[in-house]
C-alpha positions, -999 to +999 in steps of 0.1 A: -393+027-346-362+049-350-334+042-375-299+053-367-276+061-396-239+060-393-228+095-406-193+083-415-209+063-443-216+096-460-183+114-457-163+122-488-129+119-471-110+087-472-098+092-436-122+087-407-142+114-392-124+133-364-117+107-338-124+116-302-092+101-289-058+088-301-057+058-325-059+024-307-026+014-293-007-008-317-034-007-343-035+010-377-056+041-374-091+036-388-093+045-425-056+039-432-057+002-437-058+005-476-031+032-478-009+011-455-012-018-480+005+004-506+037+006-486+065-019-492+064-050-470+094-036-451+076-003-445+044-021-433+064-042-408+083-011-396+050+008-393+034-019-372+064-020-349+064+018-345+027+017-338+031-009-311+059+011-294+041+044-293+038+061-259+005+077-250+020+111-258+031+099-292-004+084-299-018+119-291+008+135-315-002+110-342-038+118-338-031+155-341-010+150-372-037+129-388-063+154-380-042+181-397-037+159-428-074+150-431-085+180-452-057+172-477-066+135-479-093+141-505-067+151-530-042+123-523-039+089-538-038+058-516+000+056-522+004+093-512-017+088-481+003+057-471+036+075-477+024+105-457+013+083-428+046+065-428+065+097-428+045+112-399+049+080-379+086+079-385+089+115-376+070+111-343+090+080-332+124+095-344+118+126-324+112+106-292+143+085-298+164+116-304+154+129-270+166+097-252+199+098-234+221+067-233+231+064-197+256+037-205+276+057-231 
């Protein structure tokens, strides 16, 4: 009989181990549920809407940004993690909307 142990149970970081792909479309990335709860209700709603509207490229950008922040997460409070996630998400979605051209203008 062989017992399999989930190695993520033994990590010291509050963020998940390096994910193999982008976060699930429209979902809060794993490990950020509690930090998201520290945001204001308006920021939580805004975050969920932004997550739902992410393109595949933006999801990849979000994953890369979260991977870069992971080493810093051990020194951050839940509030700081939530705020950092919100800022990254806002930045990714704002950059995309800045690149759009209004053809009706």
